[in-house]
CHARMM-style PDB file with segment names, atoms N, HN, CA, C and O in Angstrom:
ATOM      1  N   MET     1       5.143  -7.069  14.077  1.00  0.00      PROA
ATOM      2  CA  MET     1       5.135  -8.784  14.351  1.00  0.00      PROA
ATOM      3  C   MET     1       3.775  -9.039  14.953  1.00  0.00      PROA
ATOM      4  O   MET     1       3.419 -10.211  15.070  1.00  0.00      PROA
ATOM      5  N   LEU     2       2.666  -7.689  15.503  1.00  0.00      PROA
ATOM      6  HN  LEU     2       2.955  -6.736  15.408  1.00  0.00      PROA
ATOM      7  CA  LEU     2       1.711  -7.969  15.958  1.00  0.00      PROA
ATOM      8  C   LEU     2       0.529  -8.796  15.007  1.00  0.00      PROA
ATOM      9  O   LEU     2      -0.221  -9.741  15.252  1.00  0.00      PROA
ATOM     10  N   VAL     3       0.792  -7.840  13.659  1.00  0.00      PROA
ATOM     11  HN  VAL     3       1.401  -7.072  13.460  1.00  0.00      PROA
ATOM     12  CA  VAL     3       0.016  -7.898  12.438  1.00  0.00      PROA
ATOM     13  C   VAL     3       0.052  -9.322  12.017  1.00  0.00      PROA
ATOM     14  O   VAL     3      -0.986  -9.695  11.471  1.00  0.00      PROA
ATOM     15  N   ALA     4       0.945 -10.163  12.132  1.00  0.00      PROA
ATOM     16  HN  ALA     4       1.789  -9.860  12.576  1.00  0.00      PROA
ATOM     17  CA  ALA     4       1.300 -11.392  11.706  1.00  0.00      PROA
ATOM     18  C   ALA     4       0.778 -12.469  12.637  1.00  0.00      PROA
ATOM     19  O   ALA     4       0.549 -13.655  12.402  1.00  0.00      PROA
ATOM     20  N   ALA     5       0.617 -11.617  13.989  1.00  0.00      PROA
ATOM     21  HN  ALA     5       0.803 -10.653  14.181  1.00  0.00      PROA
ATOM     22  CA  ALA     5       0.287 -12.921  15.080  1.00  0.00      PROA
ATOM     23  C   ALA     5      -1.576 -12.752  15.147  1.00  0.00      PROA
ATOM     24  O   ALA     5      -2.218 -13.573  15.803  1.00  0.00      PROA
ATOM     25  N   ASP     6      -2.247 -11.667  14.433  1.00  0.00      PROA
ATOM     26  HN  ASP     6      -1.726 -11.000  13.900  1.00  0.00      PROA
ATOM     27  CA  ASP     6      -3.701 -11.573  14.113  1.00  0.00      PROA
ATOM     28  C   ASP     6      -3.832 -12.560  12.834  1.00  0.00      PROA
ATOM     29  O   ASP     6      -4.562 -13.551  12.848  1.00  0.00      PROA
ATOM     30  N   ILE     7      -2.974 -12.140  11.637  1.00  0.00      PROA
ATOM     31  HN  ILE     7      -2.381 -11.335  11.626  1.00  0.00      PROA
ATOM     32  CA  ILE     7      -3.366 -13.198  10.621  1.00  0.00      PROA
ATOM     33  C   ILE     7      -2.780 -14.650  10.839  1.00  0.00      PROA
ATOM     34  O   ILE     7      -3.240 -15.328   9.920  1.00  0.00      PROA
ATOM     35  N   ILE     8      -2.039 -15.369  11.576  1.00  0.00      PROA
ATOM     36  HN  ILE     8      -1.666 -14.819  12.323  1.00  0.00      PROA
ATOM     37  CA  ILE     8      -1.915 -16.186  11.927  1.00  0.00      PROA
ATOM     38  C   ILE     8      -3.052 -16.512  12.003  1.00  0.00      PROA
ATOM     39  O   ILE     8      -3.524 -17.331  11.213  1.00  0.00      PROA
ATOM     40  N   LYS     9      -3.945 -15.808  13.216  1.00  0.00      PROA
ATOM     41  HN  LYS     9      -3.562 -15.143  13.857  1.00  0.00      PROA
ATOM     42  CA  LYS     9      -4.398 -16.278  13.819  1.00  0.00      PROA
ATOM     43  C   LYS     9      -5.977 -16.516  13.844  1.00  0.00      PROA
ATOM     44  O   LYS     9      -6.699 -17.144  14.620  1.00  0.00      PROA
ATOM     45  N   THR    10      -6.235 -15.758  12.676  1.00  0.00      PROA
ATOM     46  HN  THR    10      -5.649 -15.248  12.047  1.00  0.00      PROA
ATOM     47  CA  THR    10      -7.424 -15.001  11.917  1.00  0.00      PROA
ATOM     48  C   THR    10      -7.890 -16.622  10.585  1.00  0.00      PROA
ATOM     49  O   THR    10      -8.918 -17.195  10.225  1.00  0.00      PROA
ATOM     50  N   ILE    11      -6.161 -16.748  10.254  1.00  0.00      PROA
ATOM     51  HN  ILE    11      -5.326 -16.283  10.547  1.00  0.00      PROA
ATOM     52  CA  ILE    11      -6.513 -17.848   9.508  1.00  0.00      PROA
ATOM     53  C   ILE    11      -6.880 -19.646   9.982  1.00  0.00      PROA
ATOM     54  O   ILE    11      -7.546 -20.523   9.432  1.00  0.00      PROA
ATOM     55  N   THR    12      -5.758 -19.582  11.746  1.00  0.00      PROA
ATOM     56  HN  THR    12      -5.217 -18.870  12.193  1.00  0.00      PROA
ATOM     57  CA  THR    12      -5.741 -21.239  11.789  1.00  0.00      PROA
ATOM     58  C   THR    12      -6.930 -21.207  12.741  1.00  0.00      PROA
ATOM     59  O   THR    12      -7.055 -22.402  13.008  1.00  0.00      PROA
ATOM     60  N   VAL    13      -8.077 -20.422  13.554  1.00  0.00      PROA
ATOM     61  HN  VAL    13      -7.976 -19.451  13.337  1.00  0.00      PROA
ATOM     62  CA  VAL    13      -8.894 -20.888  13.786  1.00  0.00      PROA
ATOM     63  C   VAL    13     -10.417 -21.208  12.484  1.00  0.00      PROA
ATOM     64  O   VAL    13     -10.463 -21.221  11.254  1.00  0.00      PROA
ATOM     65  N   ASP    14     -11.574 -21.446  13.705  1.00  0.00      PROA
ATOM     66  HN  ASP    14     -11.536 -21.435  14.704  1.00  0.00      PROA
ATOM     67  CA  ASP    14     -12.298 -21.851  12.950  1.00  0.00      PROA
ATOM     68  C   ASP    14     -12.707 -20.586  11.693  1.00  0.00      PROA
ATOM     69  O   ASP    14     -12.332 -19.435  11.915  1.00  0.00      PROA
ATOM     70  N   PRO    15     -13.217 -20.791  10.843  1.00  0.00      PROA
ATOM     71  CA  PRO    15     -13.868 -19.727   9.847  1.00  0.00      PROA
ATOM     72  C   PRO    15     -15.074 -18.731  10.242  1.00  0.00      PROA
ATOM     73  O   PRO    15     -15.731 -18.548   9.217  1.00  0.00      PROA
ATOM     74  N   SER    16     -15.492 -18.187  11.068  1.00  0.00      PROA
ATOM     75  HN  SER    16     -14.959 -18.335  11.901  1.00  0.00      PROA
ATOM     76  CA  SER    16     -16.080 -17.202  10.753  1.00  0.00      PROA
ATOM     77  C   SER    16     -16.442 -15.533  10.676  1.00  0.00      PROA
ATOM     78  O   SER    16     -15.661 -14.604  10.469  1.00  0.00      PROA
ATOM     79  N   LEU    17     -17.704 -15.501  10.883  1.00  0.00      PROA
ATOM     80  HN  LEU    17     -18.339 -16.256  11.051  1.00  0.00      PROA
ATOM     81  CA  LEU    17     -17.842 -13.571   9.845  1.00  0.00      PROA
ATOM     82  C   LEU    17     -16.759 -12.472  11.093  1.00  0.00      PROA
ATOM     83  O   LEU    17     -16.192 -11.400  10.884  1.00  0.00      PROA
ATOM     84  N   GLU    18     -16.810 -13.048  11.946  1.00  0.00      PROA
ATOM     85  HN  GLU    18     -17.271 -13.919  12.116  1.00  0.00      PROA
ATOM     86  CA  GLU    18     -15.441 -12.559  12.514  1.00  0.00      PROA
ATOM     87  C   GLU    18     -14.594 -12.460  12.533  1.00  0.00      PROA
ATOM     88  O   GLU    18     -14.020 -11.372  12.582  1.00  0.00      PROA
ATOM     89  N   SER    19     -14.143 -13.400  12.508  1.00  0.00      PROA
ATOM     90  HN  SER    19     -14.609 -14.284  12.468  1.00  0.00      PROA
ATOM     91  CA  SER    19     -12.414 -13.600  11.716  1.00  0.00      PROA
ATOM     92  C   SER    19     -12.320 -13.104  10.383  1.00  0.00      PROA
ATOM     93  O   SER    19     -11.228 -12.611  10.103  1.00  0.00      PROA
ATOM     94  N   VAL    20     -13.266 -13.108   9.410  1.00  0.00      PROA
ATOM     95  HN  VAL    20     -14.154 -13.509   9.637  1.00  0.00      PROA
ATOM     96  CA  VAL    20     -13.342 -12.213   8.434  1.00  0.00      PROA
ATOM     97  C   VAL    20     -13.197 -11.295   7.958  1.00  0.00      PROA
ATOM     98  O   VAL    20     -12.765 -10.746   6.945  1.00  0.00      PROA
ATOM     99  N   ALA    21     -13.773 -11.117   9.140  1.00  0.00      PROA
ATOM    100  HN  ALA    21     -14.124 -11.563   9.964  1.00  0.00      PROA
ATOM    101  CA  ALA    21     -14.098  -9.395   8.972  1.00  0.00      PROA
ATOM    102  C   ALA    21     -12.341  -8.043   9.659  1.00  0.00      PROA
ATOM    103  O   ALA    21     -11.972  -6.872   9.570  1.00  0.00      PROA
ATOM    104  N   VAL    22     -11.760  -9.827  10.474  1.00  0.00      PROA
ATOM    105  HN  VAL    22     -12.060 -10.778  10.546  1.00  0.00      PROA
ATOM    106  CA  VAL    22     -10.743  -9.077  11.377  1.00  0.00      PROA
ATOM    107  C   VAL    22      -9.657  -8.633  10.337  1.00  0.00      PROA
ATOM    108  O   VAL    22      -9.075  -7.563  10.158  1.00  0.00      PROA
ATOM    109  N   LEU    23      -9.597  -9.952   9.667  1.00  0.00      PROA
ATOM    110  HN  LEU    23     -10.070 -10.821   9.812  1.00  0.00      PROA
ATOM    111  CA  LEU    23      -8.245 -10.272   8.055  1.00  0.00      PROA
ATOM    112  C   LEU    23      -9.115  -9.193   7.065  1.00  0.00      PROA
ATOM    113  O   LEU    23      -8.272  -8.499   6.496  1.00  0.00      PROA
ATOM    114  N   GLY    24     -10.179  -8.882   6.740  1.00  0.00      PROA
ATOM    115  HN  GLY    24     -10.863  -9.445   7.202  1.00  0.00      PROA
ATOM    116  CA  GLY    24     -10.123  -8.082   6.022  1.00  0.00      PROA
ATOM    117  C   GLY    24     -10.050  -6.017   6.349  1.00  0.00      PROA
ATOM    118  O   GLY    24      -9.889  -5.095   5.549  1.00  0.00      PROA
ATOM    119  N   ILE    25     -10.244  -6.022   7.772  1.00  0.00      PROA
ATOM    120  HN  ILE    25     -10.375  -6.771   8.422  1.00  0.00      PROA
ATOM    121  CA  ILE    25      -9.778  -4.662   8.595  1.00  0.00      PROA
ATOM    122  C   ILE    25      -7.975  -4.737   8.263  1.00  0.00      PROA
ATOM    123  O   ILE    25      -7.281  -3.787   7.902  1.00  0.00      PROA
ATOM    124  N   LEU    26      -7.642  -5.773   8.446  1.00  0.00      PROA
ATOM    125  HN  LEU    26      -8.206  -6.545   8.740  1.00  0.00      PROA
ATOM    126  CA  LEU    26      -6.610  -5.906   8.669  1.00  0.00      PROA
ATOM    127  C   LEU    26      -5.249  -5.525   7.045  1.00  0.00      PROA
ATOM    128  O   LEU    26      -4.101  -5.094   6.938  1.00  0.00      PROA
ATOM    129  N   VAL    27      -6.243  -5.980   6.201  1.00  0.00      PROA
ATOM    130  HN  VAL    27      -7.175  -6.331   6.288  1.00  0.00      PROA
ATOM    131  CA  VAL    27      -5.985  -5.868   5.085  1.00  0.00      PROA
ATOM    132  C   VAL    27      -5.804  -4.817   4.416  1.00  0.00      PROA
ATOM    133  O   VAL    27      -4.896  -4.625   3.607  1.00  0.00      PROA
ATOM    134  N   ALA    28      -7.091  -3.711   4.875  1.00  0.00      PROA
ATOM    135  HN  ALA    28      -7.828  -3.867   5.532  1.00  0.00      PROA
ATOM    136  CA  ALA    28      -7.134  -2.691   4.409  1.00  0.00      PROA
ATOM    137  C   ALA    28      -6.469  -1.813   5.047  1.00  0.00      PROA
ATOM    138  O   ALA    28      -6.417  -0.762   4.408  1.00  0.00      PROA
ATOM    139  N   VAL    29      -5.577  -1.752   6.683  1.00  0.00      PROA
ATOM    140  HN  VAL    29      -5.619  -2.606   7.202  1.00  0.00      PROA
ATOM    141  CA  VAL    29      -4.966  -0.966   7.262  1.00  0.00      PROA
ATOM    142  C   VAL    29      -3.826  -1.363   6.501  1.00  0.00      PROA
ATOM    143  O   VAL    29      -3.320  -0.381   5.955  1.00  0.00      PROA
ATOM    144  N   ARG    30      -3.106  -2.654   6.208  1.00  0.00      PROA
ATOM    145  HN  ARG    30      -3.516  -3.451   6.651  1.00  0.00      PROA
ATOM    146  CA  ARG    30      -1.891  -2.589   5.264  1.00  0.00      PROA
ATOM    147  C   ARG    30      -1.846  -1.664   4.249  1.00  0.00      PROA
ATOM    148  O   ARG    30      -0.989  -0.798   4.072  1.00  0.00      PROA
ATOM    149  N   ILE    31      -2.971  -1.939   3.493  1.00  0.00      PROA
ATOM    150  HN  ILE    31      -3.667  -2.642   3.637  1.00  0.00      PROA
ATOM    151  CA  ILE    31      -3.643  -1.163   1.676  1.00  0.00      PROA
ATOM    152  C   ILE    31      -2.999   0.068   2.339  1.00  0.00      PROA
ATOM    153  O   ILE    31      -1.911   0.462   1.920  1.00  0.00      PROA
ATOM    154  N   ALA    32      -3.539   0.614   3.225  1.00  0.00      PROA
ATOM    155  HN  ALA    32      -4.423   0.294   3.566  1.00  0.00      PROA
ATOM    156  CA  ALA    32      -3.241   1.998   3.567  1.00  0.00      PROA
ATOM    157  C   ALA    32      -2.268   2.884   3.780  1.00  0.00      PROA
ATOM    158  O   ALA    32      -2.103   4.008   3.306  1.00  0.00      PROA
ATOM    159  N   LEU    33      -1.541   2.167   4.659  1.00  0.00      PROA
ATOM    160  HN  LEU    33      -1.675   1.254   5.044  1.00  0.00      PROA
ATOM    161  CA  LEU    33      -0.402   2.656   5.077  1.00  0.00      PROA
ATOM    162  C   LEU    33       0.859   2.236   3.678  1.00  0.00      PROA
ATOM    163  O   LEU    33       1.791   3.026   3.532  1.00  0.00      PROA
ATOM    164  N   SER    34       0.772   0.989   2.746  1.00  0.00      PROA
ATOM    165  HN  SER    34       0.015   0.347   2.865  1.00  0.00      PROA
ATOM    166  CA  SER    34       1.035   1.037   2.084  1.00  0.00      PROA
ATOM    167  C   SER    34       1.286   2.181   0.728  1.00  0.00      PROA
ATOM    168  O   SER    34       2.252   2.293  -0.027  1.00  0.00      PROA
ATOM    169  N   ILE    35      -0.122   3.009   0.796  1.00  0.00      PROA
ATOM    170  HN  ILE    35      -0.907   2.918   1.409  1.00  0.00      PROA
ATOM    171  CA  ILE    35      -0.130   4.305  -0.224  1.00  0.00      PROA
ATOM    172  C   ILE    35       0.016   5.032   0.536  1.00  0.00      PROA
ATOM    173  O   ILE    35       0.665   5.752  -0.224  1.00  0.00      PROA
ATOM    174  N   SER    36       0.017   5.661   1.572  1.00  0.00      PROA
ATOM    175  HN  SER    36      -0.510   5.076   2.189  1.00  0.00      PROA
ATOM    176  CA  SER    36       0.704   6.564   2.619  1.00  0.00      PROA
ATOM    177  C   SER    36       1.819   6.335   2.420  1.00  0.00      PROA
ATOM    178  O   SER    36       2.203   7.328   1.802  1.00  0.00      PROA
ATOM    179  N   LEU    37       2.923   5.439   2.564  1.00  0.00      PROA
ATOM    180  HN  LEU    37       2.611   4.633   3.065  1.00  0.00      PROA
ATOM    181  CA  LEU    37       4.635   5.168   2.412  1.00  0.00      PROA
ATOM    182  C   LEU    37       4.695   5.724   1.043  1.00  0.00      PROA
ATOM    183  O   LEU    37       5.340   6.762   0.894  1.00  0.00      PROA
ATOM    184  N   ASP    38       4.060   5.131  -0.075  1.00  0.00      PROA
ATOM    185  HN  ASP    38       3.536   4.288   0.046  1.00  0.00      PROA
ATOM    186  CA  ASP    38       4.259   5.284  -1.823  1.00  0.00      PROA
ATOM    187  C   ASP    38       4.325   7.026  -1.730  1.00  0.00      PROA
ATOM    188  O   ASP    38       5.221   7.668  -2.277  1.00  0.00      PROA
ATOM    189  N   ILE    39       2.864   7.846  -0.691  1.00  0.00      PROA
ATOM    190  HN  ILE    39       2.136   7.325  -0.247  1.00  0.00      PROA
ATOM    191  CA  ILE    39       3.059   9.198  -1.159  1.00  0.00      PROA
ATOM    192  C   ILE    39       4.323   9.839  -0.697  1.00  0.00      PROA
ATOM    193  O   ILE    39       5.231  10.284  -1.400  1.00  0.00      PROA
ATOM    194  N   GLU    40       4.223   9.811   0.703  1.00  0.00      PROA
ATOM    195  HN  GLU    40       3.485   9.450   1.274  1.00  0.00      PROA
ATOM    196  CA  GLU    40       5.153   9.871   1.057  1.00  0.00      PROA
ATOM    197  C   GLU    40       6.509  10.038   0.602  1.00  0.00      PROA
ATOM    198  O   GLU    40       7.072  11.094   0.891  1.00  0.00      PROA
ATOM    199  N   VAL    41       7.209   9.038  -0.160  1.00  0.00      PROA
ATOM    200  HN  VAL    41       6.751   8.180  -0.395  1.00  0.00      PROA
ATOM    201  CA  VAL    41       8.723   8.640  -0.652  1.00  0.00      PROA
ATOM    202  C   VAL    41       8.471   9.613  -1.998  1.00  0.00      PROA
ATOM    203  O   VAL    41       9.077  10.677  -2.130  1.00  0.00      PROA
ATOM    204  N   ASP    42       7.310   9.018  -3.175  1.00  0.00      PROA
ATOM    205  HN  ASP    42       6.818   8.154  -3.068  1.00  0.00      PROA
ATOM    206  CA  ASP    42       7.728   9.354  -3.981  1.00  0.00      PROA
ATOM    207  C   ASP    42       6.876  10.941  -4.137  1.00  0.00      PROA
ATOM    208  O   ASP    42       7.045  11.523  -5.208  1.00  0.00      PROA
ATOM    209  N   GLY    43       6.119  11.510  -3.245  1.00  0.00      PROA
ATOM    210  HN  GLY    43       5.982  11.038  -2.374  1.00  0.00      PROA
ATOM    211  CA  GLY    43       5.269  12.610  -3.437  1.00  0.00      PROA
ATOM    212  C   GLY    43       3.786  13.072  -4.478  1.00  0.00      PROA
ATOM    213  O   GLY    43       3.113  14.091  -4.636  1.00  0.00      PROA
ATOM    214  N   VAL    44       3.788  11.768  -4.983  1.00  0.00      PROA
ATOM    215  HN  VAL    44       4.335  10.941  -4.855  1.00  0.00      PROA
ATOM    216  CA  VAL    44       2.437  11.416  -5.531  1.00  0.00      PROA
ATOM    217  C   VAL    44       1.754  10.646  -5.295  1.00  0.00      PROA
ATOM    218  O   VAL    44       2.112  10.191  -4.208  1.00  0.00      PROA
ATOM    219  N   VAL    45       0.844  10.107  -5.666  1.00  0.00      PROA
ATOM    220  HN  VAL    45       0.553  10.476  -6.548  1.00  0.00      PROA
ATOM    221  CA  VAL    45       0.408   8.467  -5.580  1.00  0.00      PROA
ATOM    222  C   VAL    45       0.492   8.127  -6.414  1.00  0.00      PROA
ATOM    223  O   VAL    45       0.828   8.716  -7.442  1.00  0.00      PROA
ATOM    224  N   PRO    46       0.134   6.749  -6.217  1.00  0.00      PROA
ATOM    225  CA  PRO    46       0.280   5.890  -7.036  1.00  0.00      PROA
ATOM    226  C   PRO    46      -0.138   5.612  -8.850  1.00  0.00      PROA
ATOM    227  O   PRO    46       0.266   5.321  -9.976  1.00  0.00      PROA
ATOM    228  N   TRP    47      -0.990   5.893  -8.193  1.00  0.00      PROA
ATOM    229  HN  TRP    47      -1.318   6.130  -7.278  1.00  0.00      PROA
ATOM    230  CA  TRP    47      -1.480   6.102  -9.836  1.00  0.00      PROA
ATOM    231  C   TRP    47      -1.537   6.756 -10.671  1.00  0.00      PROA
ATOM    232  O   TRP    47      -1.965   6.334 -11.746  1.00  0.00      PROA
ATOM    233  N   HSD    48      -1.109   8.114 -10.504  1.00  0.00      PROA
ATOM    234  HN  HSD    48      -0.761   8.457  -9.631  1.00  0.00      PROA
ATOM    235  CA  HSD    48      -0.840   9.495 -10.982  1.00  0.00      PROA
ATOM    236  C   HSD    48       0.816   9.514 -11.007  1.00  0.00      PROA
ATOM    237  O   HSD    48       1.393  10.588 -11.182  1.00  0.00      PROA
ATOM    238  N   ARG    49       1.403   8.540 -10.863  1.00  0.00      PROA
ATOM    239  HN  ARG    49       0.935   7.668 -10.721  1.00  0.00      PROA
ATOM    240  CA  ARG    49       3.286   8.046 -11.147  1.00  0.00      PROA
ATOM    241  C   ARG    49       3.265   7.921 -12.646  1.00  0.00      PROA
ATOM    242  O   ARG    49       3.662   8.959 -13.177  1.00  0.00      PROA
ATOM    243  N   LEU    50       3.035   7.277 -13.223  1.00  0.00      PROA
ATOM    244  HN  LEU    50       2.713   6.434 -12.792  1.00  0.00      PROA
ATOM    245  CA  LEU    50       3.006   7.111 -14.507  1.00  0.00      PROA
ATOM    246  C   LEU    50       3.061   9.221 -15.668  1.00  0.00      PROA
ATOM    247  O   LEU    50       3.830   9.614 -16.545  1.00  0.00      PROA
ATOM    248  N   ARG    51       2.552   9.512 -15.379  1.00  0.00      PROA
ATOM    249  HN  ARG    51       1.927   9.193 -14.666  1.00  0.00      PROA
ATOM    250  CA  ARG    51       1.978  10.411 -16.024  1.00  0.00      PROA
ATOM    251  C   ARG    51       2.714  12.145 -15.163  1.00  0.00      PROA
ATOM    252  O   ARG    51       2.955  13.213 -15.726  1.00  0.00      PROA
ATOM    253  N   SER    52       2.857  11.816 -13.860  1.00  0.00      PROA
ATOM    254  HN  SER    52       2.661  10.948 -13.403  1.00  0.00      PROA
ATOM    255  CA  SER    52       3.787  13.090 -13.121  1.00  0.00      PROA
ATOM    256  C   SER    52       5.327  12.491 -13.893  1.00  0.00      PROA
ATOM    257  O   SER    52       6.228  13.327 -13.959  1.00  0.00      PROA
ATOM    258  N   ASP    53       5.632  10.988 -14.496  1.00  0.00      PROA
ATOM    259  HN  ASP    53       4.900  10.309 -14.442  1.00  0.00      PROA
ATOM    260  CA  ASP    53       7.385  10.889 -14.754  1.00  0.00      PROA
ATOM    261  C   ASP    53       7.190  11.491 -16.307  1.00  0.00      PROA
ATOM    262  O   ASP    53       8.138  12.175 -16.694  1.00  0.00      PROA
ATOM    263  N   ALA    54       6.113  11.326 -17.209  1.00  0.00      PROA
ATOM    264  HN  ALA    54       5.343  10.771 -16.894  1.00  0.00      PROA
ATOM    265  CA  ALA    54       5.744  11.408 -18.188  1.00  0.00      PROA
ATOM    266  C   ALA    54       5.590  13.742 -18.723  1.00  0.00      PROA
ATOM    267  O   ALA    54       5.671  14.465 -19.716  1.00  0.00      PROA
ATOM    268  N   MET    55       5.450  13.805 -17.865  1.00  0.00      PROA
ATOM    269  HN  MET    55       5.385  13.218 -17.059  1.00  0.00      PROA
ATOM    270  CA  MET    55       5.593  15.247 -17.130  1.00  0.00      PROA
ATOM    271  C   MET    55       7.286  16.467 -17.157  1.00  0.00      PROA
ATOM    272  O   MET    55       7.735  17.543 -17.553  1.00  0.00      PROA
ATOM    273  N   LEU    56       7.591  15.210 -16.400  1.00  0.00      PROA
ATOM    274  HN  LEU    56       7.227  14.336 -16.078  1.00  0.00      PROA
ATOM    275  CA  LEU    56       9.464  15.260 -15.985  1.00  0.00      PROA
ATOM    276  C   LEU    56       9.799  15.430 -17.600  1.00  0.00      PROA
ATOM    277  O   LEU    56       9.901  16.544 -18.115  1.00  0.00      PROA
ATOM    278  N   ARG    57       9.998  13.877 -18.522  1.00  0.00      PROA
ATOM    279  HN  ARG    57       9.915  12.973 -18.104  1.00  0.00      PROA
ATOM    280  CA  ARG    57      10.246  14.041 -19.382  1.00  0.00      PROA
ATOM    281  C   ARG    57      10.652  14.519 -19.975  1.00  0.00      PROA
ATOM    282  O   ARG    57      11.761  14.678 -20.483  1.00  0.00      PROA
ATOM    283  N   GLU    58       8.760  15.204 -20.033  1.00  0.00      PROA
ATOM    284  HN  GLU    58       7.858  15.075 -19.620  1.00  0.00      PROA
ATOM    285  CA  GLU    58       8.760  16.541 -21.584  1.00  0.00      PROA
ATOM    286  C   GLU    58       8.928  17.555 -21.243  1.00  0.00      PROA
ATOM    287  O   GLU    58       8.563  18.460 -21.993  1.00  0.00      PROA
ATOM    288  N   ARG    59       9.717  17.974 -19.628  1.00  0.00      PROA
ATOM    289  HN  ARG    59      10.013  17.238 -19.019  1.00  0.00      PROA
ATOM    290  CA  ARG    59      10.413  19.641 -19.399  1.00  0.00      PROA
ATOM    291  C   ARG    59      11.636  19.548 -19.583  1.00  0.00      PROA
ATOM    292  O   ARG    59      12.421  20.460 -19.845  1.00  0.00      PROA
ATOM    293  N   GLY    60      11.932  17.973 -19.397  1.00  0.00      PROA
ATOM    294  HN  GLY    60      11.294  17.232 -19.184  1.00  0.00      PROA
ATOM    295  CA  GLY    60      13.589  17.795 -19.665  1.00  0.00      PROA
ATOM    296  C   GLY    60      14.642  17.473 -18.024  1.00  0.00      PROA
ATOM    297  O   GLY    60      15.800  17.728 -17.692  1.00  0.00      PROA
ATOM    298  N   GLY    61      13.250  16.678 -17.247  1.00  0.00      PROA
ATOM    299  HN  GLY    61      12.310  16.471 -17.517  1.00  0.00      PROA
ATOM    300  CA  GLY    61      13.967  16.789 -15.659  1.00  0.00      PROA
ATOM    301  C   GLY    61      14.177  15.829 -15.571  1.00  0.00      PROA
ATOM    302  O   GLY    61      14.562  15.594 -16.717  1.00  0.00      PROA
ATOM    303  N   GLU    62      14.280  14.531 -14.821  1.00  0.00      PROA
ATOM    304  HN  GLU    62      13.968  14.723 -13.891  1.00  0.00      PROA
ATOM    305  CA  GLU    62      14.442  13.532 -14.090  1.00  0.00      PROA
ATOM    306  C   GLU    62      13.454  12.444 -13.358  1.00  0.00      PROA
ATOM    307  O   GLU    62      13.252  12.770 -12.188  1.00  0.00      PROA
ATOM    308  N   SER    63      12.842  11.332 -13.716  1.00  0.00      PROA
ATOM    309  HN  SER    63      13.007  11.067 -14.666  1.00  0.00      PROA
ATOM    310  CA  SER    63      11.888  10.693 -13.341  1.00  0.00      PROA
ATOM    311  C   SER    63      12.126  10.937 -11.385  1.00  0.00      PROA
ATOM    312  O   SER    63      12.761  11.788 -10.761  1.00  0.00      PROA
ATOM    313  N   ALA    64      11.185   9.614 -10.869  1.00  0.00      PROA
ATOM    314  HN  ALA    64      10.670   8.924 -11.376  1.00  0.00      PROA
ATOM    315  CA  ALA    64      11.174   9.626  -9.521  1.00  0.00      PROA
ATOM    316  C   ALA    64      12.363   8.644  -9.292  1.00  0.00      PROA
ATOM    317  O   ALA    64      13.177   8.520  -8.377  1.00  0.00      PROA
ATOM    318  N   GLU    65      12.102   7.838 -10.754  1.00  0.00      PROA
ATOM    319  HN  GLU    65      11.441   7.939 -11.497  1.00  0.00      PROA
ATOM    320  CA  GLU    65      12.709   6.166 -10.680  1.00  0.00      PROA
ATOM    321  C   GLU    65      14.212   6.367 -11.313  1.00  0.00      PROA
ATOM    322  O   GLU    65      14.930   5.437 -11.681  1.00  0.00      PROA
ATOM    323  N   GLU    66      14.543   7.749 -11.366  1.00  0.00      PROA
ATOM    324  HN  GLU    66      13.959   8.504 -11.067  1.00  0.00      PROA
ATOM    325  CA  GLU    66      16.200   8.124 -11.761  1.00  0.00      PROA
ATOM    326  C   GLU    66      16.532   8.708 -10.642  1.00  0.00      PROA
ATOM    327  O   GLU    66      17.385   8.179  -9.929  1.00  0.00      PROA
ATOM    328  N   SER    67      16.240   9.285 -10.465  1.00  0.00      PROA
ATOM    329  HN  SER    67      15.547   9.715 -11.044  1.00  0.00      PROA
ATOM    330  CA  SER    67      16.773  10.108  -9.098  1.00  0.00      PROA
ATOM    331  C   SER    67      17.009   9.014  -7.766  1.00  0.00      PROA
ATOM    332  OT1 SER    67      17.400   9.439  -6.679  1.00  0.00      PROA
TER     333      SER     67
END
Protein backbone atom coordinates (compact mmCIF):
# COMPACT_ATOMS: atom_id res chain seq x y z
CA UNK A 1 0.00 0.00 0.00
CA UNK A 2 2.93 2.30 0.64
CA UNK A 3 4.08 1.93 -2.96
CA UNK A 4 0.69 3.08 -4.23
CA UNK A 5 0.77 6.03 -1.84
CA UNK A 6 4.25 7.02 -3.08
CA UNK A 7 3.14 6.81 -6.72
CA UNK A 8 0.02 8.91 -6.07
CA UNK A 9 2.04 11.44 -4.08
CA UNK A 10 4.65 11.62 -6.87
CA UNK A 11 1.98 12.25 -9.51
CA UNK A 12 -0.03 14.82 -7.53
CA UNK A 13 2.83 17.07 -6.36
CA UNK A 14 4.47 19.63 -8.58
CA UNK A 15 6.75 17.88 -11.06
CA UNK A 16 10.40 18.09 -10.11
CA UNK A 17 13.53 16.14 -10.86
CA UNK A 18 13.32 14.54 -7.43
CA UNK A 19 9.74 13.29 -7.93
CA UNK A 20 10.64 11.87 -11.35
CA UNK A 21 13.65 10.11 -9.82
CA UNK A 22 11.50 8.63 -7.03
CA UNK A 23 8.94 7.38 -9.53
CA UNK A 24 11.71 5.90 -11.68
CA UNK A 25 13.17 4.07 -8.70
CA UNK A 26 9.73 2.72 -7.76
CA UNK A 27 9.20 1.44 -11.31
CA UNK A 28 12.65 -0.18 -11.35
CA UNK A 29 12.02 -1.92 -8.01
CA UNK A 30 8.62 -3.15 -9.22
CA UNK A 31 10.16 -4.55 -12.42
CA UNK A 32 12.94 -6.29 -10.47
CA UNK A 33 10.42 -7.84 -8.07
CA UNK A 34 8.22 -8.99 -10.94
CA UNK A 35 11.13 -10.66 -12.74
CA UNK A 36 12.28 -12.25 -9.49
CA UNK A 37 8.80 -13.65 -8.88
CA UNK A 38 8.63 -15.01 -12.45
CA UNK A 39 11.96 -16.78 -11.97
CA UNK A 40 10.83 -18.17 -8.62
CA UNK A 41 7.55 -19.53 -10.03
CA UNK A 42 8.70 -20.77 -13.46
CA UNK A 43 12.32 -21.62 -12.69
CA UNK A 44 13.57 -19.75 -15.77
CA UNK A 45 14.05 -16.10 -16.69
CA UNK A 46 11.10 -14.74 -18.70
CA UNK A 47 13.09 -14.11 -21.90
CA UNK A 48 14.23 -17.78 -21.99
CA UNK A 49 10.79 -19.26 -21.30
CA UNK A 50 9.94 -19.93 -24.97
CA UNK A 51 13.26 -21.66 -25.58
CA UNK A 52 12.80 -23.75 -22.43
CA UNK A 53 9.26 -24.76 -23.45
CA UNK A 54 10.46 -25.69 -26.96
CA UNK A 55 13.22 -27.88 -25.52
CA UNK A 56 10.74 -29.64 -23.24
CA UNK A 57 8.37 -30.32 -26.15
CA UNK A 58 11.24 -31.81 -28.19
CA UNK A 59 12.00 -34.18 -25.32
CA UNK A 60 8.34 -35.13 -24.95
CA UNK A 61 7.82 -33.37 -21.61
CA UNK A 62 5.13 -30.87 -20.79
CA UNK A 63 5.74 -27.13 -20.82
CA UNK A 64 5.48 -24.85 -17.80
CA UNK A 65 2.18 -23.49 -19.14
CA UNK A 66 0.61 -26.96 -19.34
CA UNK A 67 1.46 -27.99 -15.79
